[in-house]
N, C-alpha and C positions, 0 to 999 in steps of 0.2 A: 501963599502962592509959592514962596521959595521952598517951603517943605515939600510941596507937591512936584516941584521941579527936580529937587534933590532925590526924591523917591523914584522918579521916572528915569533919572540918569543913572542912579545906582542900579536899578533893575536892568537897564540896557547894558551897563558895564557887566553885570553878572551874567547876562544872556550871551554876550560876545565871549566872555571867559569860558563858560560852559561850552559854547560851540567850538571854540578853539581846542579845548581839552578833548572833546569827543572826536574831533577831526584828528588829532594827534594819536589818540588811542587806535583809531581806524587805520592810520597810516603805519604805525607800529605793528599792529596785528598783521596787516597785509605784507610787510617786510618780513616778519617772523615766518609766516606761512611760505614765502618765498624761499627763505633760507632753509626752512625745513624740507621742502621738496628738493632742493638743489645741492646744498652743502652738507646737511647732516648725514645723509647716507654715505657720501664720500668720506666724511670724517670717521664715521663708524667703521667703514671698510678699512681705513688706514689703521685704526686702532687694533682691529682683528689681525690684520697683516703683521703689525709689530708684535702682538702677542705670539703668534705663530713663529716669527723670526726669533724672538727671545728663547723659545724652546729649542729651536734649531741651533742657535749659537751655544746654548748649554749643552746640548748633545754633541756638537762638533769639539767642544772643549773637554768634555768628560767621556764621551761614549757611554753614558750611564744606561744600563739596562732598563732602569725605572722609567725612561722616557719613551720606550718602545712598545708598540701593539704586538699582538701575537704573530701577525704576519711579518713584521720586521724582525722579531726574535727568531723566527725560522730562517730568515734570510741570514742573520748573523751567525747562526748554527751552521749554516751551509757555506760560510766563508765569503760572502758577497761583499763585505765591508772592506775599506782600506785597511791596510796593515797597521797604519800608525795608530797609537793610542789616542793622541789628541792632535788636533789641528788648530794652529794659531794664525797661519798664513794662508787664508783662503779668501775667495772673492765670490760674492753671490752675483752670478752672471745674469740671471733671469728670475723673474717670479711670475707664476701663472695661478689662476684660480680655476681649476677644472670643474669643481662641484661647489656646492653651497657651503659646506663645512670642512673644506680642504684647500691646502696651498701646495704648490709644487715649486721647489727651489732648484735651480741648477747651480751647483756649487764647483768652483775651479780651485785646485790647489796644485800648483806646479803644472805638470802634464796631465794629471789626473782630473777627470770630470765626474761628478756623481749627480744624479737627479734624486732628491729626497723629498717625498711626499709626506705632509703632515695632515692629520685628521682630528677634528674636535669630537671629542667624546666626553660627555657630561660636563661641558663648559671649559674643558682644558685640551690643549693640543698635545698630540703625541706623534712620534715618528711611525708612519705607517709602512712605508717602503724605501728602499735605498737601492738604486740601479746605477751600475756603471755605464756612462755614456760611451757609445762606440764610435 
């Protein structure tokens, strides 16, 4: 009789443990889906913006032609860029996302303000246009 009682008690304990485990998995899955819908897109957007901003900072430090698209290179040849070779004292005043694969940064250095647009091409960001703000 004691063996039968022990078996029933063990089976009940295992059933309770299994139920608690399943409920835990369901709750964790629900929380993950909620995070995935709300916070992961925002995190991915922040990572993309940081990637574009890194390219912008490299460009402002070096004004390297390798970071320019054809459109930006035409602007450079027309003399639309700041005369300084490199800018170390600048401030990013505003960041916009006008299209899916582009960012627009408003840069201020002293009294000069530039609007620099970056576009993603084949997984990398490039300077697409530079405009002097009026």
